DRENDO-1510 file (C-alpha; in Angstrom, 1 decimal, always signed):
<recs>
REC; n; res; u; v; w
REC; 1; UNK; -21.3; -8.3; +74.6 .
REC; 2; UNK; -21.7; -8.9; +70.9 .
REC; 3; UNK; -24.5; -11.6; +71.3 .
REC; 4; UNK; -26.7; -12.0; +73.9 .
REC; 5; UNK; -29.8; -14.4; +74.0 .
REC; 6; UNK; -32.0; -14.2; +77.1 .
REC; 7; UNK; -34.1; -17.3; +77.9 .
REC; 8; UNK; -35.4; -18.1; +74.3 .
REC; 9; UNK; -38.5; -20.7; +73.9 .
REC; 10; UNK; -39.6; -22.0; +71.5 .
REC; 11; UNK; -42.7; -24.4; +71.2 .
REC; 12; UNK; -44.6; -25.9; +67.9 .
REC; 13; UNK; -47.7; -28.0; +67.9 .
REC; 14; UNK; -47.2; -31.8; +66.1 .
REC; 15; UNK; -50.3; -33.9; +66.1 .
REC; 16; UNK; -52.2; -33.3; +69.2 .
REC; 17; UNK; -49.7; -32.4; +71.6 .
REC; 18; UNK; -47.4; -29.3; +71.7 .
REC; 19; UNK; -43.0; -29.8; +71.4 .
REC; 20; UNK; -40.7; -27.9; +73.0 .
REC; 21; UNK; -37.9; -27.4; +70.6 .
REC; 22; UNK; -36.0; -24.4; +72.4 .
REC; 23; UNK; -36.7; -24.0; +76.7 .
REC; 24; UNK; -35.3; -21.0; +78.2 .
REC; 25; UNK; -31.7; -21.2; +76.7 .
REC; 26; UNK; -29.5; -18.1; +77.8 .
REC; 27; UNK; -26.5; -17.5; +76.6 .
REC; 28; UNK; -23.6; -14.6; +75.9 .
REC; 29; UNK; -21.1; -14.1; +73.4 .
REC; 30; UNK; -18.2; -11.6; +73.4 .
REC; 31; UNK; -16.8; -10.5; +69.8 .
REC; 32; UNK; -13.3; -13.0; +69.2 .
REC; 33; UNK; -15.3; -16.0; +71.0 .
REC; 34; UNK; -15.6; -19.0; +68.6 .
REC; 35; UNK; -19.2; -20.9; +70.3 .
REC; 36; UNK; -19.8; -24.2; +69.3 .
REC; 37; UNK; -23.4; -26.0; +70.8 .
REC; 38; UNK; -23.2; -29.7; +70.3 .
REC; 39; UNK; -26.2; -32.2; +70.2 .
REC; 40; UNK; -28.3; -35.5; +68.4 .
REC; 41; UNK; -30.3; -34.6; +65.3 .
REC; 42; UNK; -34.0; -33.3; +67.0 .
REC; 43; UNK; -32.2; -31.3; +70.4 .
REC; 44; UNK; -33.5; -27.6; +68.9 .
REC; 45; UNK; -30.1; -26.8; +67.8 .
REC; 46; UNK; -30.9; -25.7; +64.6 .
REC; 47; UNK; -34.5; -23.8; +65.6 .
REC; 48; UNK; -32.1; -22.4; +68.2 .
REC; 49; UNK; -30.1; -20.9; +65.4 .
REC; 50; UNK; -33.1; -19.6; +63.5 .
REC; 51; UNK; -34.1; -17.7; +66.5 .
REC; 52; UNK; -30.9; -16.1; +66.6 .
REC; 53; UNK; -30.3; -15.2; +62.8 .
REC; 54; UNK; -33.5; -13.2; +63.5 .
REC; 55; UNK; -35.5; -15.4; +61.3 .
REC; 56; UNK; -37.6; -17.4; +63.7 .
REC; 57; UNK; -39.8; -15.6; +66.6 .
REC; 58; UNK; -39.2; -16.9; +69.7 .
REC; 59; UNK; -41.9; -17.3; +72.1 .
REC; 60; UNK; -40.7; -15.7; +75.1 .
REC; 61; UNK; -37.4; -14.4; +75.7 .
REC; 62; UNK; -35.0; -11.8; +73.8 .
REC; 63; UNK; -32.1; -11.6; +70.7 .
REC; 64; UNK; -29.9; -9.0; +71.4 .
REC; 65; UNK; -27.2; -8.2; +68.4 .
REC; 66; UNK; -25.0; -5.1; +69.4 .
REC; 67; UNK; -27.8; -4.5; +72.5 .
REC; 68; UNK; -30.3; -4.5; +69.3 .
REC; 69; UNK; -33.5; -7.2; +69.1 .
REC; 70; UNK; -34.2; -8.0; +65.6 .
REC; 71; UNK; -37.7; -8.7; +66.9 .
REC; 72; UNK; -38.6; -5.7; +68.0 .
REC; 73; UNK; -37.5; -3.9; +64.7 .
REC; 74; UNK; -40.8; -4.3; +61.1 .
REC; 75; UNK; -39.8; -6.6; +58.8 .
REC; 76; UNK; -37.7; -4.7; +56.2 .
REC; 77; UNK; -36.0; -3.0; +59.2 .
REC; 78; UNK; -35.2; -7.0; +60.3 .
REC; 79; UNK; -34.0; -7.7; +57.1 .
REC; 80; UNK; -31.9; -5.1; +56.3 .
REC; 81; UNK; -29.9; -5.6; +59.8 .
REC; 82; UNK; -29.9; -9.2; +59.1 .
REC; 83; UNK; -27.9; -8.3; +56.0 .
REC; 84; UNK; -25.6; -6.1; +57.7 .
REC; 85; UNK; -24.7; -7.9; +60.7 .
REC; 86; UNK; -25.1; -11.4; +59.8 .
REC; 87; UNK; -23.8; -13.9; +57.9 .
REC; 88; UNK; -25.4; -17.7; +57.6 .
REC; 89; UNK; -23.4; -20.7; +56.6 .
REC; 90; UNK; -25.5; -24.5; +56.2 .
REC; 91; UNK; -25.2; -27.7; +55.7 .
REC; 92; UNK; -27.6; -27.6; +52.5 .
REC; 93; UNK; -25.5; -24.0; +50.9 .
REC; 94; UNK; -28.7; -22.4; +49.5 .
REC; 95; UNK; -27.1; -21.8; +47.0 .
REC; 96; UNK; -29.2; -20.0; +43.7 .
REC; 97; UNK; -29.2; -22.9; +41.1 .
REC; 98; UNK; -29.4; -20.6; +37.9 .
REC; 99; UNK; -26.7; -17.9; +39.4 .
REC; 100; UNK; -22.9; -18.7; +38.6 .
REC; 101; UNK; -20.6; -18.4; +41.5 .
REC; 102; UNK; -19.9; -14.8; +41.3 .
REC; 103; UNK; -23.6; -13.6; +41.3 .
REC; 104; UNK; -24.7; -16.2; +44.3 .
REC; 105; UNK; -21.5; -13.7; +46.3 .
REC; 106; UNK; -23.1; -11.2; +45.4 .
REC; 107; UNK; -26.6; -11.8; +46.1 .
REC; 108; UNK; -26.3; -9.8; +49.1 .
REC; 109; UNK; -25.7; -7.2; +47.0 .
REC; 110; UNK; -28.5; -7.1; +45.4 .
REC; 111; UNK; -30.2; -5.5; +48.8 .
REC; 112; UNK; -28.1; -2.6; +49.7 .
REC; 113; UNK; -26.5; -1.6; +46.7 .
REC; 114; UNK; -23.1; -2.0; +47.8 .
REC; 115; UNK; -20.7; +0.2; +46.3 .
REC; 116; UNK; -17.9; -1.9; +44.6 .
REC; 117; UNK; -19.5; -4.7; +45.3 .
REC; 118; UNK; -18.4; -6.8; +42.6 .
REC; 119; UNK; -14.2; -6.1; +43.6 .
REC; 120; UNK; -15.3; -7.4; +46.7 .
REC; 121; UNK; -17.0; -10.8; +45.1 .
REC; 122; UNK; -14.1; -11.2; +43.4 .
REC; 123; UNK; -11.5; -10.7; +46.4 .
REC; 124; UNK; -13.4; -13.6; +48.8 .
REC; 125; UNK; -13.5; -15.6; +45.1 .
REC; 126; UNK; -10.2; -15.7; +44.8 .
REC; 127; UNK; -9.5; -15.9; +48.9 .
REC; 128; UNK; -11.6; -19.5; +48.9 .
REC; 129; UNK; -9.1; -20.5; +45.7 .
REC; 130; UNK; -12.7; -20.2; +43.2 .
REC; 131; UNK; -11.4; -17.9; +40.5 .
REC; 132; UNK; -11.8; -20.7; +38.1 .
REC; 133; UNK; -15.1; -21.3; +38.3 .
REC; 134; UNK; -16.5; -17.4; +38.4 .
REC; 135; UNK; -19.0; -18.2; +35.9 .
REC; 136; UNK; -19.4; -22.2; +36.9 .
REC; 137; UNK; -22.9; -22.9; +38.1 .
REC; 138; UNK; -23.8; -24.8; +41.3 .
REC; 139; UNK; -24.6; -27.8; +39.3 .
REC; 140; UNK; -20.9; -27.7; +38.3 .
REC; 141; UNK; -19.2; -27.4; +41.6 .
REC; 142; UNK; -18.3; -30.3; +43.9 .
REC; 143; UNK; -19.4; -30.3; +47.2 .
REC; 144; UNK; -16.3; -28.6; +48.9 .
REC; 145; UNK; -16.7; -25.7; +46.3 .
REC; 146; UNK; -20.1; -25.2; +46.7 .
REC; 147; UNK; -19.6; -24.6; +50.7 .
REC; 148; UNK; -16.8; -22.7; +50.0 .
REC; 149; UNK; -19.3; -20.5; +47.6 .
REC; 150; UNK; -21.7; -20.0; +50.5 .
REC; 151; UNK; -18.9; -18.9; +53.3 .
REC; 152; UNK; -17.6; -16.0; +50.4 .
REC; 153; UNK; -21.6; -15.3; +50.5 .
REC; 154; UNK; -21.6; -15.2; +54.3 .
REC; 155; UNK; -18.8; -13.1; +54.3 .
REC; 156; UNK; -19.9; -10.3; +51.5 .
REC; 157; UNK; -21.2; -7.7; +53.9 .
REC; 158; UNK; -18.2; -8.0; +56.7 .
REC; 159; UNK; -21.3; -9.0; +59.2 .
REC; 160; UNK; -20.3; -9.1; +63.0 .
REC; 161; UNK; -22.0; -12.6; +63.6 .
REC; 162; UNK; -21.5; -15.7; +62.0 .
REC; 163; UNK; -24.1; -18.4; +62.4 .
REC; 164; UNK; -23.7; -21.8; +61.4 .
REC; 165; UNK; -25.7; -24.7; +61.3 .
REC; 166; UNK; -23.8; -28.1; +60.8 .
REC; 167; UNK; -21.2; -26.3; +58.4 .
REC; 168; UNK; -19.0; -29.8; +57.1 .
REC; 169; UNK; -21.7; -31.9; +57.5 .
REC; 170; UNK; -21.7; -32.8; +53.9 .
REC; 171; UNK; -17.8; -32.7; +53.4 .
REC; 172; UNK; -14.5; -34.5; +53.6 .
REC; 173; UNK; -12.0; -33.6; +55.8 .
REC; 174; UNK; -9.8; -31.4; +53.7 .
REC; 175; UNK; -13.0; -29.4; +53.4 .
REC; 176; UNK; -13.9; -28.8; +56.4 .
REC; 177; UNK; -10.9; -28.0; +57.5 .
REC; 178; UNK; -11.1; -24.9; +55.2 .
REC; 179; UNK; -14.6; -24.3; +56.6 .
REC; 180; UNK; -13.4; -24.5; +60.5 .
REC; 181; UNK; -10.3; -22.1; +59.6 .
REC; 182; UNK; -12.2; -19.5; +57.9 .
REC; 183; UNK; -14.6; -19.8; +61.3 .
REC; 184; UNK; -11.7; -19.6; +63.6 .
REC; 185; UNK; -9.8; -16.3; +61.5 .
REC; 186; UNK; -13.4; -14.3; +61.6 .
REC; 187; UNK; -13.3; -14.7; +65.0 .
REC; 188; UNK; -9.7; -14.2; +65.8 .
REC; 189; UNK; -10.9; -10.6; +63.5 .
REC; 190; UNK; -13.3; -9.7; +66.1 .
REC; 191; UNK; -16.1; -11.5; +65.1 .
REC; 192; UNK; -18.4; -14.2; +67.1 .
REC; 193; UNK; -19.3; -17.8; +65.7 .
REC; 194; UNK; -22.2; -19.2; +66.8 .
REC; 195; UNK; -22.3; -23.1; +65.3 .
REC; 196; UNK; -24.1; -26.2; +66.0 .
REC; 197; UNK; -23.1; -29.1; +64.8 .
REC; 198; UNK; -23.4; -32.8; +66.2 .
REC; 199; UNK; -19.8; -33.9; +64.8 .
REC; 200; UNK; -17.0; -34.2; +67.5 .
REC; 201; UNK; -14.4; -33.3; +65.1 .
REC; 202; UNK; -16.2; -29.9; +64.1 .
REC; 203; UNK; -16.9; -28.7; +67.6 .
REC; 204; UNK; -13.0; -29.3; +68.9 .
REC; 205; UNK; -12.4; -26.3; +66.4 .
REC; 206; UNK; -14.5; -24.3; +68.9 .
REC; 207; UNK; -13.0; -21.7; +71.9 .
REC; 208; UNK; -16.3; -23.2; +73.6 .
REC; 209; UNK; -18.4; -26.4; +73.4 .
REC; 210; UNK; -21.8; -26.2; +75.2 .
REC; 211; UNK; -24.1; -29.2; +74.6 .
REC; 212; UNK; -27.9; -29.0; +74.2 .
REC; 213; UNK; -30.9; -31.6; +74.4 .
REC; 214; UNK; -34.5; -31.8; +74.4 .
REC; 215; UNK; -34.1; -27.7; +73.7 .
REC; 216; UNK; -32.0; -26.6; +76.9 .
REC; 217; UNK; -28.6; -26.0; +76.9 .
REC; 218; UNK; -26.7; -29.0; +79.3 .
REC; 219; UNK; -24.1; -28.3; +82.5 .
REC; 220; UNK; -20.4; -29.6; +81.5 .
REC; 221; UNK; -21.3; -33.1; +83.1 .
REC; 222; UNK; -24.3; -33.4; +81.2 .
REC; 223; UNK; -23.0; -33.0; +78.3 .
REC; 224; UNK; -20.4; -35.5; +78.5 .
REC; 225; UNK; -22.4; -37.7; +80.0 .
REC; 226; UNK; -25.3; -37.4; +76.7 .
REC; 227; UNK; -22.2; -37.9; +74.4 .
REC; 228; UNK; -20.7; -40.7; +75.6 .
REC; 229; UNK; -23.6; -42.5; +75.7 .
</recs>
């Protein structure tokens, strides 16, 4: 199993009460799978993804990526593990504003000094049709171009798992299709994709769609009731 979640739980303090953001989520995803988790804003989707990505420690439960629990590693080991096993795609892109397209894609190489890094970055930039934007900063790019740069950066280290948080949320139909095609291609080539979204059209690209509400994964009947409500 490439990615396995075991009864993940996370809560946050809000004023005088605690809010259960993720409530005992268990999920297994094999290599070659594209899984989407769909639910409304505030239902725990992003919190779940952050825990899967080794960025937010769960209160209880376990994340296993190729049988390794990133939270059992030291901070430095976990950072290296993320850089080699995980790619992240976010709605807000998180590009470095003062770096050009090439340097944004190269950013993951700063930690590991991958040989032939520039060549790989340029190949990815060409793959996403951005070769004419090589030396442009994010402020000079369209929204769709920014997301394509973010995808190239996420794929730079050839990760095993891609985590996508509302990756089409800011995009038009054409650029949404590009992003979803890339996610599908990644899964077809043996990786696994976990995407969270509230978008009906986006989740239709996944092989498996799960619902989430109030921090827990829903049986199919409850998911359909939630979407139709």
